[in-house]
One Martini backbone bead per residue (centre of mass of N, CA, C, O) as a GRO file, in nm:
protein
  167
    1UNK     BB    1   0.094   0.039   0.026
    2UNK     BB    2   0.060   0.360  -0.056
    3UNK     BB    3   0.169   0.668   0.031
    4UNK     BB    4   0.108   0.981   0.052
    5UNK     BB    5   0.218   1.281  -0.021
    6UNK     BB    6   0.356   1.487   0.241
    7UNK     BB    7   0.362   1.813   0.334
    8UNK     BB    8   0.510   1.984   0.558
    9UNK     BB    9   0.474   2.202   0.808
   10UNK     BB   10   0.733   2.436   0.868
   11UNK     BB   11   0.540   2.565   1.094
   12UNK     BB   12   0.439   2.623   1.393
   13UNK     BB   13   0.145   2.747   1.547
   14UNK     BB   14   0.330   2.886   1.799
   15UNK     BB   15   0.481   3.075   1.636
   16UNK     BB   16   0.664   3.408   1.632
   17UNK     BB   17   0.792   3.413   1.372
   18UNK     BB   18   0.958   3.544   1.098
   19UNK     BB   19   0.889   3.524   0.753
   20UNK     BB   20   1.116   3.519   0.471
   21UNK     BB   21   1.090   3.656   0.137
   22UNK     BB   22   1.307   3.647  -0.154
   23UNK     BB   23   1.345   3.857  -0.463
   24UNK     BB   24   1.666   3.890  -0.659
   25UNK     BB   25   1.668   3.845  -0.981
   26UNK     BB   26   1.727   4.144  -1.090
   27UNK     BB   27   2.032   4.172  -1.036
   28UNK     BB   28   2.135   4.026  -1.286
   29UNK     BB   29   2.014   4.232  -1.486
   30UNK     BB   30   2.173   4.473  -1.387
   31UNK     BB   31   2.456   4.362  -1.458
   32UNK     BB   32   2.401   4.319  -1.757
   33UNK     BB   33   2.344   4.621  -1.824
   34UNK     BB   34   2.619   4.729  -1.744
   35UNK     BB   35   2.776   4.560  -1.949
   36UNK     BB   36   2.629   4.653  -2.204
   37UNK     BB   37   2.691   4.958  -2.178
   38UNK     BB   38   2.998   4.927  -2.158
   39UNK     BB   39   3.037   4.800  -2.439
   40UNK     BB   40   2.910   5.032  -2.597
   41UNK     BB   41   3.116   5.241  -2.518
   42UNK     BB   42   3.361   5.098  -2.636
   43UNK     BB   43   3.257   5.071  -2.932
   44UNK     BB   44   3.195   5.372  -2.978
   45UNK     BB   45   3.480   5.478  -2.926
   46UNK     BB   46   3.617   5.309  -3.146
   47UNK     BB   47   3.440   5.417  -3.382
   48UNK     BB   48   3.507   5.723  -3.345
   49UNK     BB   49   3.832   5.690  -3.383
   50UNK     BB   50   3.731   5.542  -3.638
   51UNK     BB   51   3.653   5.473  -3.952
   52UNK     BB   52   3.320   5.388  -4.016
   53UNK     BB   53   3.068   5.250  -4.137
   54UNK     BB   54   2.731   5.303  -4.150
   55UNK     BB   55   2.640   5.017  -4.064
   56UNK     BB   56   2.776   5.028  -3.784
   57UNK     BB   57   2.620   5.272  -3.677
   58UNK     BB   58   2.341   5.144  -3.696
   59UNK     BB   59   2.396   4.912  -3.504
   60UNK     BB   60   2.467   5.087  -3.258
   61UNK     BB   61   2.196   5.233  -3.240
   62UNK     BB   62   2.027   4.982  -3.187
   63UNK     BB   63   2.177   4.893  -2.928
   64UNK     BB   64   2.122   5.154  -2.772
   65UNK     BB   65   1.813   5.141  -2.777
   66UNK     BB   66   1.786   4.871  -2.635
   67UNK     BB   67   1.954   4.935  -2.382
   68UNK     BB   68   1.786   5.184  -2.283
   69UNK     BB   69   1.515   5.040  -2.266
   70UNK     BB   70   1.596   4.818  -2.062
   71UNK     BB   71   1.705   5.010  -1.846
   72UNK     BB   72   1.437   5.151  -1.789
   73UNK     BB   73   1.293   4.896  -1.688
   74UNK     BB   74   1.509   4.816  -1.462
   75UNK     BB   75   1.470   5.074  -1.282
   76UNK     BB   76   1.171   4.954  -1.194
   77UNK     BB   77   1.283   4.689  -1.092
   78UNK     BB   78   1.245   4.491  -0.807
   79UNK     BB   79   1.326   4.402  -0.503
   80UNK     BB   80   1.197   4.145  -0.278
   81UNK     BB   81   1.038   4.161   0.053
   82UNK     BB   82   0.873   3.917   0.264
   83UNK     BB   83   0.695   3.957   0.577
   84UNK     BB   84   0.575   3.709   0.804
   85UNK     BB   85   0.355   3.785   1.077
   86UNK     BB   86   0.142   3.847   1.336
   87UNK     BB   87   0.124   4.158   1.228
   88UNK     BB   88   0.178   4.064   0.923
   89UNK     BB   89   0.247   4.206   0.596
   90UNK     BB   90   0.568   4.286   0.465
   91UNK     BB   91   0.654   4.498   0.185
   92UNK     BB   92   0.965   4.517   0.012
   93UNK     BB   93   1.076   4.757  -0.229
   94UNK     BB   94   1.379   4.766  -0.450
   95UNK     BB   95   1.529   4.993  -0.649
   96UNK     BB   96   1.747   5.206  -0.796
   97UNK     BB   97   1.523   5.473  -0.764
   98UNK     BB   98   1.344   5.309  -0.545
   99UNK     BB   99   1.113   5.280  -0.255
  100UNK     BB  100   0.898   5.047  -0.059
  101UNK     BB  101   0.635   5.009   0.196
  102UNK     BB  102   0.400   4.747   0.289
  103UNK     BB  103   0.092   4.678   0.472
  104UNK     BB  104  -0.077   4.371   0.571
  105UNK     BB  105  -0.308   4.160   0.631
  106UNK     BB  106  -0.318   3.823   0.624
  107UNK     BB  107  -0.627   3.807   0.523
  108UNK     BB  108  -0.569   3.999   0.249
  109UNK     BB  109  -0.389   3.767   0.147
  110UNK     BB  110  -0.253   3.555  -0.119
  111UNK     BB  111  -0.173   3.255  -0.290
  112UNK     BB  112  -0.072   3.144  -0.570
  113UNK     BB  113  -0.037   2.969  -0.815
  114UNK     BB  114   0.149   2.801  -1.031
  115UNK     BB  115   0.328   2.950  -1.292
  116UNK     BB  116   0.373   2.875  -1.637
  117UNK     BB  117   0.660   2.939  -1.847
  118UNK     BB  118   0.731   2.962  -2.198
  119UNK     BB  119   1.052   2.961  -2.359
  120UNK     BB  120   1.364   2.950  -2.505
  121UNK     BB  121   1.484   2.847  -2.209
  122UNK     BB  122   1.207   2.729  -2.111
  123UNK     BB  123   1.086   2.657  -1.798
  124UNK     BB  124   0.893   2.870  -1.579
  125UNK     BB  125   0.835   2.955  -1.233
  126UNK     BB  126   0.556   3.107  -1.039
  127UNK     BB  127   0.507   3.274  -0.721
  128UNK     BB  128   0.248   3.466  -0.555
  129UNK     BB  129   0.143   3.758  -0.401
  130UNK     BB  130  -0.187   3.854  -0.338
  131UNK     BB  131  -0.341   4.143  -0.333
  132UNK     BB  132  -0.624   4.327  -0.277
  133UNK     BB  133  -0.579   4.465  -0.583
  134UNK     BB  134  -0.459   4.210  -0.760
  135UNK     BB  135  -0.174   4.229  -0.715
  136UNK     BB  136   0.160   4.101  -0.779
  137UNK     BB  137   0.418   3.927  -0.583
  138UNK     BB  138   0.708   3.779  -0.629
  139UNK     BB  139   0.849   3.492  -0.429
  140UNK     BB  140   0.879   3.269  -0.670
  141UNK     BB  141   1.152   3.163  -0.886
  142UNK     BB  142   1.203   2.923  -1.164
  143UNK     BB  143   1.301   2.597  -1.304
  144UNK     BB  144   1.197   2.467  -1.031
  145UNK     BB  145   0.909   2.342  -0.920
  146UNK     BB  146   0.982   2.237  -0.633
  147UNK     BB  147   1.094   2.506  -0.521
  148UNK     BB  148   0.835   2.673  -0.567
  149UNK     BB  149   0.653   2.487  -0.397
  150UNK     BB  150   0.802   2.532  -0.132
  151UNK     BB  151   0.744   2.833  -0.113
  152UNK     BB  152   0.436   2.806  -0.117
  153UNK     BB  153   0.404   2.635   0.140
  154UNK     BB  154   0.543   2.837   0.330
  155UNK     BB  155   0.349   3.074   0.276
  156UNK     BB  156   0.087   2.940   0.361
  157UNK     BB  157   0.179   2.869   0.647
  158UNK     BB  158   0.250   3.156   0.741
  159UNK     BB  159  -0.034   3.274   0.698
  160UNK     BB  160  -0.185   3.081   0.883
  161UNK     BB  161  -0.027   3.157   1.140
  162UNK     BB  162  -0.094   3.461   1.135
  163UNK     BB  163  -0.403   3.425   1.154
  164UNK     BB  164  -0.406   3.271   1.426
  165UNK     BB  165  -0.253   3.498   1.598
  166UNK     BB  166  -0.493   3.725   1.545
  167UNK     BB  167  -0.740   3.582   1.709
   0.00000   0.00000   0.00000
């Protein structure tokens, strides 16, 4: 007789601890953009100091446009820290040019299902904290479904414990 797979609740119901979830995946993209812009500066300087054909200048302009467009998007993309405690849910978001902190009651937020995205790099999984205004804050992302499921189970458990402690 096979037993069903049971995921343990990672936090006991009497715990007063704060559970923290961090999503810092955007940092890698920030470093990539710094390298991209740095290389563009080097290539543009080299092209300016030597006579280059118009086709090379056009290619450089296209790469500059793409680089500056992606850099503008990444300046708005935040690192996220979510703290779940008996006092509620604290969400801290920090980007290169701004930061904010928001607090919600544990009963007002919920955890999304795992969302699967397919692209040229393969399959990516995301689990989010859904806020009262139906906006989502990603707390788990990756190519391993089991790791994202583990984050989801921990988040559900932490929210359940926080709701119990506020009653």
